[in-house]
C-alpha positions as CSV (number, residue, x, y, z in Angstrom):
1,X,-49.8,11.1,103.1
2,X,-49.2,8.9,100.1
3,X,-47.2,9.3,96.8
4,X,-48.4,7.6,93.6
5,X,-45.0,6.4,92.6
6,X,-42.4,3.7,93.3
7,X,-38.8,5.0,93.5
8,X,-35.6,3.0,93.6
9,X,-32.2,2.7,92.2
10,X,-31.8,0.5,89.1
11,X,-28.1,-0.2,89.3
12,X,-27.0,3.4,89.9
13,X,-29.9,5.2,88.1
14,X,-32.8,6.7,90.1
15,X,-36.0,5.3,88.7
16,X,-39.7,6.4,89.2
17,X,-42.4,3.9,88.3
18,X,-46.0,5.2,87.7
19,X,-49.1,3.8,86.0
20,X,-47.8,0.2,86.0
21,X,-49.9,-2.8,87.0
22,X,-48.6,-3.8,90.5
23,X,-49.0,-7.4,89.5
24,X,-46.0,-6.9,87.4
25,X,-43.0,-8.9,88.6
26,X,-39.4,-7.5,88.7
27,X,-38.5,-9.9,86.0
28,X,-41.2,-8.6,83.7
29,X,-40.3,-5.0,84.4
30,X,-36.6,-5.6,83.6
31,X,-37.3,-7.5,80.3
32,X,-40.4,-5.8,79.0
33,X,-40.1,-2.2,80.3
34,X,-36.3,-1.7,80.6
35,X,-35.3,-4.2,77.9
36,X,-32.6,-5.7,80.1
37,X,-32.5,-9.3,78.9
38,X,-29.6,-10.4,80.9
39,X,-32.0,-11.6,83.6
40,X,-33.6,-14.8,82.4
41,X,-36.9,-16.4,82.8
42,X,-36.7,-20.1,83.5
43,X,-39.4,-21.5,85.7
44,X,-41.3,-18.4,86.8
45,X,-41.7,-20.0,90.2
46,X,-38.5,-19.2,92.1
47,X,-36.9,-22.7,91.6
48,X,-34.2,-22.4,89.0
49,X,-32.4,-19.1,89.8
50,X,-32.0,-17.9,86.2
51,X,-33.9,-14.7,87.2
52,X,-31.6,-13.9,90.2
53,X,-30.9,-10.3,90.8
54,X,-29.6,-8.5,93.9
55,X,-31.2,-6.0,96.2
56,X,-29.1,-3.5,98.2
57,X,-30.9,-2.1,101.3
58,X,-30.0,0.1,104.2
59,X,-28.9,-2.2,107.0
60,X,-31.4,-1.7,109.9
61,X,-28.8,-2.8,112.5
62,X,-25.7,-1.0,111.2
63,X,-26.1,2.6,110.4
64,X,-24.3,3.8,107.3
65,X,-24.1,0.4,105.8
66,X,-25.8,-1.6,103.0
67,X,-26.7,-5.2,103.0
68,X,-26.8,-7.2,99.7
69,X,-29.3,-10.0,99.1
70,X,-30.0,-12.2,96.2
71,X,-33.7,-12.6,95.2
72,X,-35.8,-14.3,92.6
73,X,-37.1,-11.5,90.3
74,X,-39.7,-13.8,88.8
75,X,-41.7,-13.9,92.1
76,X,-41.1,-10.5,93.4
77,X,-43.6,-7.7,92.7
78,X,-42.2,-4.5,91.3
79,X,-43.6,-2.4,94.2
80,X,-41.3,-4.2,96.6
81,X,-38.4,-2.4,95.0
82,X,-39.3,1.0,96.6
83,X,-36.4,2.5,98.6
84,X,-33.9,-0.2,97.5
85,X,-31.2,-0.6,94.9
86,X,-31.9,-3.2,92.2
87,X,-28.6,-4.6,90.7
88,X,-28.6,-6.7,87.5
89,X,-26.0,-8.5,85.6
90,X,-25.7,-5.8,82.9
91,X,-24.0,-3.3,85.2
92,X,-21.6,-5.5,87.1
93,X,-18.6,-4.8,84.9
94,X,-16.6,-1.6,85.5
95,X,-16.0,-0.1,82.0
96,X,-14.3,-2.9,80.0
97,X,-13.3,-4.8,83.1
98,X,-15.5,-7.8,84.1
99,X,-16.6,-8.0,87.7
100,X,-14.8,-10.6,89.9
101,X,-18.0,-12.7,89.9
102,X,-18.0,-12.7,86.1
103,X,-14.3,-13.1,85.6
104,X,-14.0,-16.2,87.8
105,X,-16.7,-17.9,85.8
106,X,-14.7,-17.3,82.6
107,X,-11.4,-18.4,84.3
108,X,-13.0,-21.7,85.6
109,X,-14.9,-22.5,82.4
110,X,-18.2,-22.2,84.4
111,X,-20.5,-21.4,81.5
112,X,-21.6,-23.6,78.6
113,X,-25.0,-22.7,77.1
114,X,-25.0,-19.6,79.2
115,X,-28.7,-19.4,80.0
116,X,-28.2,-19.9,83.8
117,X,-24.9,-18.0,84.0
118,X,-26.3,-14.5,84.9
119,X,-28.2,-16.0,87.8
120,X,-25.1,-17.8,89.1
121,X,-23.1,-14.6,88.7
122,X,-25.6,-12.6,90.7
123,X,-25.7,-15.2,93.5
124,X,-21.9,-15.2,93.7
125,X,-21.9,-11.3,93.6
126,X,-24.3,-11.1,96.5
127,X,-22.2,-13.7,98.5
128,X,-18.9,-11.9,97.9
129,X,-20.4,-8.5,98.8
130,X,-21.0,-9.9,102.3
131,X,-18.1,-12.4,102.5
132,X,-15.0,-12.0,100.3
133,X,-13.5,-15.3,101.2
134,X,-16.4,-17.8,101.5
135,X,-15.8,-21.5,102.3
136,X,-17.4,-24.4,100.3
137,X,-20.4,-24.7,102.6
138,X,-21.2,-21.0,102.3
139,X,-20.9,-21.2,98.5
140,X,-23.1,-24.2,98.3
141,X,-25.7,-22.4,100.3
142,X,-25.5,-19.3,98.1
143,X,-25.8,-21.3,94.9
144,X,-28.4,-23.9,96.0
145,X,-31.2,-22.0,94.3
146,X,-29.5,-21.9,90.9
147,X,-29.8,-24.8,88.5
148,X,-27.5,-25.7,85.6
149,X,-27.9,-28.5,83.1
150,X,-24.6,-28.2,81.3
151,X,-21.5,-27.9,83.5
152,X,-22.0,-30.3,86.4
153,X,-21.5,-27.5,89.0
154,X,-17.9,-28.1,90.0
155,X,-16.5,-25.3,87.8
156,X,-19.2,-22.9,89.0
157,X,-18.5,-23.7,92.7
158,X,-14.8,-23.3,92.2
159,X,-15.4,-19.9,90.6
160,X,-17.6,-18.8,93.5
161,X,-15.0,-20.0,96.0
162,X,-12.3,-17.9,94.5
163,X,-11.4,-15.2,97.0
164,X,-12.4,-11.7,96.1
165,X,-10.0,-10.1,98.6
166,X,-8.6,-7.0,97.1
167,X,-11.2,-7.0,94.3
168,X,-14.0,-5.2,96.1
169,X,-13.5,-1.8,94.4
170,X,-16.3,-2.4,91.9
171,X,-18.6,0.2,90.5
172,X,-21.0,-0.2,93.4
173,X,-18.2,0.3,95.9
174,X,-17.3,3.5,94.1
175,X,-20.9,4.7,94.4
176,X,-21.4,3.3,97.9
177,X,-21.7,6.7,99.7
178,X,-24.0,8.2,97.1
179,X,-26.1,5.0,97.2
180,X,-26.4,5.4,101.0
181,X,-27.5,9.0,100.6
182,X,-30.1,8.2,98.0
183,X,-31.6,5.3,99.8
184,X,-31.7,7.3,103.0
185,X,-33.6,10.1,101.2
186,X,-36.0,7.5,99.6
187,X,-36.7,6.2,103.1
188,X,-38.1,9.6,104.1
189,X,-40.7,9.7,101.3
190,X,-44.4,9.4,101.9
191,X,-46.1,6.1,101.8
192,X,-45.6,4.7,98.2
193,X,-48.4,3.5,96.1
194,X,-48.7,2.2,92.5
195,X,-51.8,2.1,90.3
196,X,-52.2,0.4,86.9
197,X,-54.9,-1.5,85.0
198,X,-57.3,-0.8,87.8
199,X,-55.1,-2.6,90.4
200,X,-53.4,-1.0,93.4
201,X,-50.3,-1.4,95.5
202,X,-49.6,0.4,98.8
203,X,-46.8,0.0,101.4
204,X,-47.9,1.3,104.8
205,X,-45.0,2.5,106.9
206,X,-46.3,1.7,110.5
207,X,-48.7,-0.5,112.3
208,X,-51.5,2.0,112.6
209,X,-51.4,2.8,109.0
210,X,-51.5,-0.9,108.1
211,X,-54.5,-1.5,110.4
212,X,-56.3,1.5,109.0
213,X,-55.7,0.3,105.4
214,X,-57.1,-3.1,106.2
215,X,-60.0,-1.7,108.1
216,X,-61.0,0.6,105.1
217,X,-60.4,-2.2,102.5
218,X,-60.7,-5.6,104.3
219,X,-60.5,-7.5,101.0
220,X,-57.0,-6.3,100.4
221,X,-54.3,-9.0,99.9
222,X,-51.3,-8.8,102.2
223,X,-47.9,-9.4,100.7
224,X,-44.5,-9.7,102.3
225,X,-41.9,-11.7,100.4
226,X,-44.6,-12.9,98.0
227,X,-42.8,-16.1,97.4
228,X,-46.1,-18.0,97.4
229,X,-48.6,-15.3,96.4
230,X,-46.7,-14.4,93.3
231,X,-47.1,-18.0,92.0
232,X,-50.8,-17.4,91.7
233,X,-49.9,-14.6,89.3
234,X,-47.1,-16.2,87.4
235,X,-48.4,-19.8,87.3
236,X,-52.2,-19.4,87.4
237,X,-52.5,-15.9,85.8
238,X,-54.4,-14.5,88.7
239,X,-54.9,-10.8,89.1
240,X,-54.6,-9.3,92.6
241,X,-56.8,-6.1,92.9
242,X,-55.2,-4.6,96.0
243,X,-51.7,-5.5,97.3
244,X,-50.8,-4.2,100.7
245,X,-47.0,-4.6,101.3
246,X,-46.0,-5.1,104.9
247,X,-42.2,-5.1,104.5
248,X,-42.0,-1.4,105.3
249,X,-43.8,-1.7,108.7
250,X,-41.1,-1.4,111.3
251,X,-43.1,-3.1,114.0
252,X,-43.4,-6.2,111.8
253,X,-39.7,-6.5,110.8
254,X,-37.9,-6.8,114.2
255,X,-36.5,-9.6,116.3
256,X,-36.3,-9.2,120.0
257,X,-35.1,-11.5,122.8
258,X,-36.1,-11.6,126.4
259,X,-34.7,-13.9,129.1
260,X,-37.1,-16.6,128.1
261,X,-38.5,-15.8,124.7
262,X,-37.7,-14.9,121.1
263,X,-40.2,-12.5,119.4
264,X,-40.1,-12.4,115.6
265,X,-42.0,-9.9,113.6
266,X,-44.3,-11.4,111.0
267,X,-42.6,-9.6,108.1
268,X,-39.0,-10.4,109.0
269,X,-37.3,-12.5,106.3
270,X,-35.9,-15.9,107.2
271,X,-32.3,-14.8,106.6
272,X,-32.6,-12.2,109.3
273,X,-33.6,-14.6,112.1
274,X,-32.2,-18.0,111.1
275,X,-28.9,-17.5,113.0
276,X,-30.8,-16.7,116.2
277,X,-33.0,-19.8,116.0
278,X,-30.1,-22.0,115.1
279,X,-28.3,-20.9,118.2
280,X,-31.2,-22.1,120.5
281,X,-32.6,-24.9,118.4
282,X,-29.9,-26.3,115.9
283,X,-32.4,-28.6,114.2
284,X,-34.7,-25.7,113.5
285,X,-31.9,-23.7,112.0
286,X,-30.9,-26.6,109.8
287,X,-34.5,-27.1,108.7
288,X,-34.9,-23.4,107.7
289,X,-31.8,-23.8,105.5
290,X,-34.0,-26.2,103.5
291,X,-36.9,-23.9,103.1
292,X,-36.6,-22.8,99.5
293,X,-33.2,-21.5,98.5
294,X,-31.2,-18.5,99.6
295,X,-33.2,-16.2,97.3
296,X,-36.4,-17.4,98.9
297,X,-35.2,-17.1,102.4
298,X,-34.0,-13.5,101.7
299,X,-37.6,-12.4,101.1
300,X,-39.9,-15.1,102.5
301,X,-41.2,-14.4,106.0
302,X,-42.4,-16.4,109.1
303,X,-45.7,-14.6,109.1
304,X,-46.3,-15.5,105.5
305,X,-45.4,-19.2,106.0
306,X,-47.9,-19.4,108.9
307,X,-50.6,-17.1,107.5
308,X,-50.7,-19.0,104.2
309,X,-52.1,-21.9,106.3
310,X,-50.7,-24.6,104.0
311,X,-50.8,-28.1,105.4
312,X,-47.2,-28.6,104.1
313,X,-45.7,-25.4,105.4
314,X,-42.5,-26.2,107.2
315,X,-42.6,-23.8,110.1
316,X,-46.0,-24.4,111.6
317,X,-45.3,-27.9,112.9
318,X,-42.1,-26.7,114.5
319,X,-43.8,-23.8,116.1
320,X,-46.7,-26.0,117.3
321,X,-44.2,-28.5,118.8
322,X,-42.4,-25.6,120.6
323,X,-45.6,-24.3,122.1
324,X,-45.1,-21.0,120.3
325,X,-47.7,-18.2,120.4
326,X,-48.7,-15.5,117.9
327,X,-50.0,-12.0,118.4
328,X,-52.8,-10.9,116.1
329,X,-53.7,-7.2,115.5
330,X,-57.1,-5.8,114.6
331,X,-57.9,-2.1,114.6
332,X,-55.5,-1.2,117.3
333,X,-56.3,-4.1,119.6
334,X,-54.3,-7.3,120.0
335,X,-54.8,-10.9,121.1
336,X,-52.4,-13.7,121.7
337,X,-53.1,-17.3,120.8
338,X,-51.1,-20.6,120.5
339,X,-49.9,-21.2,116.9
340,X,-51.8,-24.6,117.0
341,X,-55.0,-22.7,117.6
342,X,-54.6,-20.6,114.4
343,X,-55.5,-23.4,112.0
344,X,-59.2,-24.5,111.6
345,X,-59.4,-26.3,108.3
346,X,-57.6,-26.5,105.0
347,X,-56.6,-22.9,104.3
348,X,-58.9,-21.6,107.0
349,X,-57.7,-19.8,110.1
350,X,-59.1,-17.9,113.1
351,X,-58.1,-14.5,111.5
352,X,-61.0,-12.1,111.6
353,X,-61.8,-9.6,108.9
354,X,-59.0,-7.0,108.7
355,X,-56.9,-8.8,111.4
356,X,-53.3,-9.7,110.7
357,X,-50.3,-11.5,112.3
358,X,-48.1,-9.1,114.2
359,X,-45.5,-11.4,115.6
360,X,-44.7,-14.9,116.7
361,X,-43.1,-15.7,120.1
362,X,-40.9,-18.8,120.6
363,X,-40.0,-20.0,124.1
364,X,-36.3,-20.5,124.7
365,X,-35.2,-24.0,125.7
366,X,-34.4,-25.1,129.2
367,X,-32.5,-28.1,130.6
368,X,-34.1,-31.4,129.8
369,X,-35.9,-30.1,126.6
370,X,-35.2,-31.3,123.1
371,X,-36.6,-30.3,119.7
372,X,-36.0,-32.8,116.8
373,X,-37.1,-31.9,113.3
374,X,-37.4,-34.2,110.2
375,X,-38.2,-33.0,106.8
376,X,-39.0,-35.7,104.2
377,X,-38.8,-34.5,100.6
378,X,-37.6,-35.8,97.3
379,X,-34.5,-33.6,97.3
380,X,-32.5,-32.1,100.1
381,X,-32.7,-28.4,99.1
382,X,-35.4,-26.2,97.7
383,X,-38.2,-28.8,97.9
384,X,-41.7,-29.2,99.4
385,X,-42.2,-31.6,102.2
386,X,-44.1,-34.8,101.9
387,X,-44.0,-35.1,105.7
388,X,-42.6,-32.7,108.2
389,X,-42.3,-34.0,111.8
390,X,-41.5,-31.8,114.8
391,X,-41.0,-33.5,118.2
392,X,-40.6,-31.6,121.4
393,X,-39.7,-33.9,124.3
394,X,-39.0,-32.9,127.9
395,X,-37.4,-35.6,130.1
396,X,-36.6,-36.2,133.7
397,X,-34.1,-39.0,133.4
398,X,-35.8,-41.5,131.1
399,X,-39.3,-40.4,132.0
400,X,-41.1,-38.1,129.5
401,X,-42.7,-35.3,131.5
402,X,-43.9,-33.2,128.5
403,X,-44.3,-34.1,124.8
404,X,-45.7,-32.5,121.7
405,X,-45.6,-34.3,118.4
406,X,-46.6,-32.1,115.4
407,X,-46.8,-33.0,111.8
408,X,-47.2,-31.3,108.4
409,X,-48.4,-33.1,105.3
410,X,-50.5,-35.6,107.3
411,X,-53.8,-33.7,107.4
412,X,-55.6,-30.7,106.0
413,X,-53.8,-28.6,108.6
414,X,-50.6,-28.9,110.6
415,X,-51.6,-30.6,113.9
416,X,-50.4,-32.6,116.8
417,X,-50.7,-36.3,117.2
418,X,-52.6,-36.3,120.5
419,X,-53.0,-40.1,120.8
420,X,-49.3,-40.7,120.1
421,X,-48.4,-38.1,122.7
422,X,-50.7,-39.8,125.3
423,X,-48.8,-43.1,124.6
424,X,-45.5,-41.4,125.6
425,X,-46.4,-38.9,128.3
426,X,-45.5,-40.0,131.8
427,X,-43.6,-43.1,130.6
428,X,-40.0,-44.0,130.2
429,X,-38.7,-43.4,126.6
430,X,-38.2,-47.0,125.6
431,X,-38.8,-49.3,122.6
432,X,-42.1,-50.4,124.1
433,X,-43.5,-46.8,124.6
434,X,-42.3,-45.9,121.1
435,X,-44.1,-48.9,119.6
436,X,-47.3,-47.8,121.4
437,X,-46.9,-44.3,120.1
438,X,-46.4,-45.5,116.6
439,X,-49.6,-47.6,116.8
440,X,-51.5,-44.8,118.3
441,X,-50.6,-42.4,115.5
442,X,-53.0,-44.2,113.2
443,X,-55.8,-42.8,115.3
444,X,-54.4,-39.3,114.9
445,X,-54.1,-39.1,111.1
446,X,-55.7,-40.4,107.9
447,X,-53.2,-38.9,105.4
448,X,-54.0,-38.4,101.8
449,X,-52.4,-39.7,98.6
450,X,-51.0,-37.1,96.2
451,X,-48.2,-36.5,93.8
452,X,-45.6,-36.3,96.6
453,X,-46.5,-39.5,98.5
454,X,-49.1,-42.1,99.1
455,X,-51.2,-42.3,102.3
456,X,-49.4,-45.5,103.4
457,X,-46.0,-44.0,102.8
458,X,-46.8,-40.9,104.8
459,X,-48.1,-42.9,107.8
460,X,-45.2,-45.4,107.7
461,X,-42.6,-42.5,107.5
462,X,-44.3,-40.6,110.3
463,X,-44.3,-43.7,112.5
464,X,-40.7,-44.4,111.8
465,X,-39.6,-40.8,112.5
466,X,-40.9,-41.3,116.1
467,X,-38.6,-44.3,116.4
468,X,-35.7,-42.4,114.7
469,X,-36.1,-39.6,117.3
470,X,-35.9,-42.2,120.1
471,X,-32.8,-43.8,118.7
472,X,-31.1,-40.5,118.2
473,X,-31.8,-39.3,121.7
474,X,-30.7,-42.6,123.1
475,X,-27.4,-42.3,121.2
476,X,-26.9,-38.8,122.5
477,X,-27.7,-39.8,126.1
478,X,-25.4,-42.8,125.9
479,X,-22.6,-40.7,124.5
480,X,-23.1,-38.1,127.3
481,X,-22.9,-40.8,130.0
482,X,-19.7,-42.2,128.5
483,X,-18.1,-38.8,128.3
484,X,-19.1,-38.1,131.9
485,X,-17.5,-41.4,133.0
486,X,-14.3,-40.6,131.1
487,X,-14.1,-37.1,132.7
488,X,-14.7,-38.5,136.2
489,X,-12.4,-41.5,135.8
């Protein structure tokens, strides 16, 4: 059963959307349909944060609670709002009283021209809804996706760091229980659809419904966070005829742990699994913090990053290095392959017609195994890689017993450096074996020159990262030996 309407809360008002082109972004809807101009358009690509709004959703892990997340409204399709509460800067204040996130900007002189200010306010609002006394690192993470060309950031950071303890009784807190009731009722509604200008959006609610939808209309376009797909609409003026949203499919939005594995649903946003991966693989958690900004990680998904099949996607090299597998679903049947087997050529994968990614399984580490990740980009946060190197090394003493060296940005697909691996496997990890691996890497890749880096730069960097990995592991092992000697002295 389906319903030709999208229903959500706009601030505290229940809204129904019908007969609207599903290619419409949330930003366009707010400014052009609701005439709410507080949310600004800067880049229309999810980079500047001027369009930041907040979504409140039912917390899947904590019954009776809401979770608040900042998102980029310029690259979020309006259909994705179904069953959620959309919060904009216009309704933050309670009567004549400014919200804490607004008042601290005033008190710390954090606004000059004011264009970026609503986005900063909304990012701070989302942070304080989850954490009323954030530290500097948490504030920097929350604001990393918001750009300002006037104030120099210090005053904005100080504003966001100002504790909101005792200031949580805002208009949304007052309506909290009613919001819970409304969103719970919306969750029970039939499968939502939206039609307009001859284009269609549908959000299946379970795995079978999704499989049937793709079987009936195999040319449909899957969308989860849409952080990349939406760019084709906002930047290239593309029109997507049929959008199938996977974020409502429960089987695709879970994370499970076994004794030896982590299974992540393909439609689970990064922000919902980053802590788990950081626990087992610190380098992986640190790298994910550099994938887009907080707004992007709140909507972007692992399945989307892999399924996009970009040669510069950050997660595929890491997954390949870890020996991760992925489960693919087609018409009720499933198969499991290695992530490295998924990519055939530039933007070409093994996916069959109507087949989709269900989940990705990552092995947990055991003693003697190390994952090192290196992302080379022009800026630290919110930037695309020129080279992404992922090194999985298993050692018995100094001897390398297993090794996978995977790279992004070095070829038309993310792939392993097999010749470089052969130069290391079975040998002691020494300067000599590293030199042989660096030389062998030239047989593995013939990188291209583009706007991000030249072919020579990419090869030199990739070679040097192998040496960097060696030096870092040697330093760690030396420190461990010294610490052991001190303890045993």
